[in-house]
N, C-alpha and C positions, 0 to 999 in steps of 0.2 A: 759385677758386684751384686750378687744374689742374696736374698734373705735365706734363712735356714729352711723355711717351708714356703712353697708357692702353691696356690690353689687356682685352677683355671678349668674351663671346659675343654674336653679333648679336641673339639673342633677349633679352638682358639690357639692351638699349638702349631706354629709355623715351622718352616725348615730351620730357621736360625734363631727365632725368638717367639715369645708368647704374644699373641695379638692383643688379648684382653685378660688382665689379671683380676681375679675376684678377691683374693686374700693373700697377704704377705705376712709371715710370722718370723720375727727375729727373736732368738734366744740370746739374751745379753750376757756379757761377761765384762770384767774390768777392762779388757783390751778392746772390746767392741762397743762399749756404752756410748761414747761420743759419736761414733759412726752411725749407730742405730737411731739415736735420738736427734741427730743433726742432719747429716747428709742424706741418709736413707729416708728419713721421715720427710724431708723437703722434696726428695725425688718422687716419693709416692704421692705426696700432696699435689705436686705439679702434674703428675700423671693421672690424678683423680682415681686412684685405686680405691675401690669401695670400702675395703676393710684392711687395717694394718694393726697387728697385735705385736706388742713387745713384752716378752716374758723375762723377768729378772729373777733367776733362781736364788740369788743371794738375799734378795729382799722378799722373796716369795710373793711377787706381785705381777699382775698382768695389766698392762695399759692397752686399752682398746680405742682405736680411732676409727670411726665409721662416718662415711659420707652421708649426710642428711640434707636434702634440698640444696646441694651444691657446696655445703660447708661441712667441716669436720666437727663432730661431737666427740669429746674424749672422756673416757671413764677409766678409773683405775680400781681394781679389786685386789685386796691383800689378804694373805693368809687363808683362813677358812671361809672368807667371803665367796659368794657364788656369782659367776658370770654365765648367763644363759644367752647364747648367741642364736639368732634366727637367720642371719645373713653371713656367708652365702649358704649356710646349712644350719640345722639345729644341733647344738652341742652344749653340754654343761661343763664348765671349767672351774675347778677350785685350785687356785695357785699352790696351796700347801700340799695338795695331793700329787702335784707334778714333781715334787722334790723328794728324793730318796731320804728316808729318815737317817740312814747310816752315812749318807754323803753330805749331810749338812743342810 
């Protein structure tokens, strides 16, 4: 049961699984929303994945969960709001820019 995007270091890729995950990204849909916000989120929380992002194209929102001092801090950015990640790499994300204007 993998998310849509996994980020890890090359050295952490084992023969059958990833030893240490740095970031998991789920792109939600109506059919996966409960799985992404329930089971997968609980799994990543239990595994202490440093960052877990959930992008909802229908709502043009990005929910970011980052491990800070052993606890998860959660932040949601919507529409034209900007999220600037520093962990596990620097990137600027604007949810509205991730959705095709013609595709809704």
